[in-house]
C-alpha positions in Angstrom: 1.2 -5.6 7.4 0.9 -2.3 8.9 0.8 -4.2 12.6 3.6 -6.3 11.8 5.9 -3.2 10.8 5.4 -1.8 14.2 5.4 -5.0 16.1 9.0 -5.1 14.4 9.8 -1.8 15.4 9.0 -2.6 18.9 11.4 -5.3 18.8 14.2 -2.9 17.2 13.7 -0.9 20.2 13.5 -3.9 22.4 16.9 -4.5 21.0 18.5 -1.0 21.5 17.3 -0.8 24.8 19.1 -3.8 25.8 16.0 -5.6 27.9 16.0 -8.6 29.8 13.0 -9.5 30.6 12.3 -10.8 26.7 8.6 -9.1 26.6 7.1 -6.6 24.5 4.9 -4.3 26.2 2.8 -1.2 26.0 5.6 1.0 26.8 7.3 -0.1 23.7 4.3 0.3 21.8 3.7 3.9 23.3 7.0 4.4 22.2 7.5 3.7 18.7 4.3 5.9 18.4 1.8 3.3 17.7 0.8 1.5 14.2 0.9 4.2 12.1 3.1 6.2 14.2 5.8 3.6 13.9 5.4 3.9 10.3 5.7 7.9 10.5 8.6 7.7 12.9 10.8 5.3 10.5 10.2 7.8 7.7 10.9 10.8 9.3 14.1 9.0 10.6 15.5 7.6 7.6 14.9 11.0 5.9 16.7 13.3 8.4 19.7 10.7 8.4 19.9 11.2 4.7 19.6 14.9 5.0 22.7 14.4 7.6 24.7 13.4 5.0 23.6 15.6 2.4 21.2 18.9 2.4 20.3 18.2 -1.2 18.7 14.7 -0.2 15.8 17.3 1.4 14.6 17.6 -2.7 16.0 13.9 -3.3 13.7 12.3 -1.0 10.6 15.0 -1.7 10.5 14.4 -5.2 10.7 10.3 -5.1 8.3 10.0 -2.9 5.6 13.2 -4.2 5.6 11.2 -7.4 4.9 8.0 -5.5 0.8 10.1 -5.1 -1.9 9.5 -7.4 -3.9 12.6 -8.1 -6.3 12.1 -4.9 -3.3 13.0 -2.7 -4.1 10.0 -1.0 -3.5 6.9 -3.0 -0.5 4.7 -3.7 1.1 5.2 -6.8 3.1 3.2 -9.2 6.5 4.6 -10.4 8.5 2.8 -13.1 12.4 2.5 -12.7 12.8 4.4 -16.3 10.6 6.8 -14.3 13.1 7.8 -12.0 16.0 7.9 -14.1 17.9 11.0 -13.8 20.3 12.3 -16.6 22.1 14.5 -13.7 24.4 11.6 -12.6 24.9 12.8 -9.0 20.8 13.6 -8.6 20.8 9.9 -9.9 22.6 8.7 -7.4 21.4 10.4 -4.6 17.3 9.2 -6.4 18.5 5.4 -5.8 20.0 5.8 -2.6 16.4 7.3 -1.4 15.2 4.2 -2.9 17.7 1.9 -1.1 17.0 3.4 2.1 13.4 3.2 2.3 13.2 -0.1 1.0 15.8 -1.4 3.3 13.3 0.2 6.4 10.1 -1.2 4.1 8.9 1.9 3.3 8.6 1.3 -0.3 8.5 -1.9 -2.1 9.1 -3.0 -5.8 7.3 -5.2 -7.8 8.3 -6.7 -11.2 11.6 -7.5 -12.5 13.0 -10.9 -14.2 12.6 -9.7 -17.5 9.9 -7.6 -16.7 9.2 -3.7 -15.8 10.0 -2.9 -12.1 8.1 -0.6 -10.4 8.0 0.9 -7.3 5.4 2.5 -4.4 4.7 2.9 -0.7 4.5 0.2 1.0 1.5 1.5 3.1 -0.7 4.2 2.5 -0.6 5.4 5.9 2.5 6.5 4.9 0.5 9.2 2.7 -2.2 9.8 5.0 -0.3 10.1 7.7 3.3 11.2 7.2 3.1 15.1 8.6 6.5 16.1 6.1 4.7 14.5 3.4 1.5 16.4 4.4 3.1 19.4 4.5 5.2 18.7 1.0 1.8 18.2 -0.8 0.6 21.8 0.8 3.5 23.4 -0.4 2.9 21.8 -3.6 -0.6 22.7 -4.2 0.2 26.2 -3.0 3.1 26.3 -6.0 5.9 27.0 -3.2 7.5 23.8 -4.4 7.9 22.5 -7.8 8.6 18.5 -7.9 11.4 18.4 -9.9 11.5 17.3 -13.7 13.0 14.6 -14.5 15.3 14.7 -17.3 15.2 11.4 -18.8 17.9 10.2 -22.0 16.5 9.5 -25.0 17.0 5.6 -24.9 14.8 5.8 -22.0 12.1 7.8 -23.2 11.8 5.6 -26.4 11.7 2.8 -24.2 8.9 4.5 -22.0 6.6 5.4 -25.1 7.2 1.7 -26.5 6.1 0.0 -23.3 2.7 2.1 -23.2 2.6 1.6 -27.2 2.6 -2.5 -26.4 0.5 -1.8 -23.1 -2.4 0.3 -25.1 -1.8 -2.7 -28.3 -2.5 -5.6 -25.4 -5.7 -3.7 -24.1 -7.5 -3.3 -27.1 -6.6 -6.7 -28.1 -8.0 -7.9 -25.1 -11.0 -6.1 -25.3 -12.0 -7.0 -28.4 -11.1 -10.9 -27.9 -13.6 -10.3 -24.7 -16.1 -8.8 -27.0 -15.6 -11.5 -29.9 -15.9 -14.1 -27.1 -19.3 -12.6 -25.7 -20.8 -12.0 -29.4 -20.0 -16.1 -29.7 -21.9 -16.7 -26.4 -25.1 -14.9 -27.4 -25.3 -15.7 -30.9 -25.3 -19.5 -30.1 -27.5 -18.6 -26.7 -30.0 -17.4 -29.7 -29.6 -20.2 -31.9 -33.1 -22.4 -32.1 -32.3 -26.1 -31.9 -34.6 -28.6 -34.0 -36.4 -31.1 -32.2 -36.7 -34.5 -33.6 -39.5 -34.3 -34.7 -39.6 -31.4 -36.7 -36.4 -32.5 -38.1 -37.8 -35.9 -39.5 -38.2 -36.1 -43.1 -42.1 -36.3 -44.1 -43.0 -39.2 -46.7 -43.7 -38.2 -50.4 -47.2 -39.0 -51.7 -47.8 -39.1 -55.3 -49.8 -36.7 -57.2 -53.5 -37.6 -58.2 
């Protein structure tokens, strides 16, 4: 997927240059920044384009992307759509625009939908490990120089999230119990002795005396 992204960026550059030779060359590859460079370059371009529209997008992008990082700092974390819902309408619009722009640029991907809960996450691990701007945000967050803005989730949304978590816990508990029961039945069946034909044959009754 990452190589496919780089090839796509090379083709977009080719179109911008209005070349006529119909060839993607090493020059195109180097100008987009290579495989991981193409990804981080596009992320920076999308971020800067949003910030030119409104400086408040700086914190909006930072808050959204930092939420998609696992505790280790280099792994992707799936974030539910409900978790990214703000009670402040203006901030909510900015978050939605960040998600729209980054999805269109193939920097984040959605999963779920069609009646199921939707989740979004970074499309590539390289975005977390190689994007200098994100590495700087992570460093500032660790040092306490910036705070990831706490989401003020609507009460109805918060209750829905709690119910989803309860349902997930119940499902996982039932699945575990079901798996353990299957193993217990299989173990019991394996230890049950099987009677041989000779032992099951009735012995003749001999009269007394």
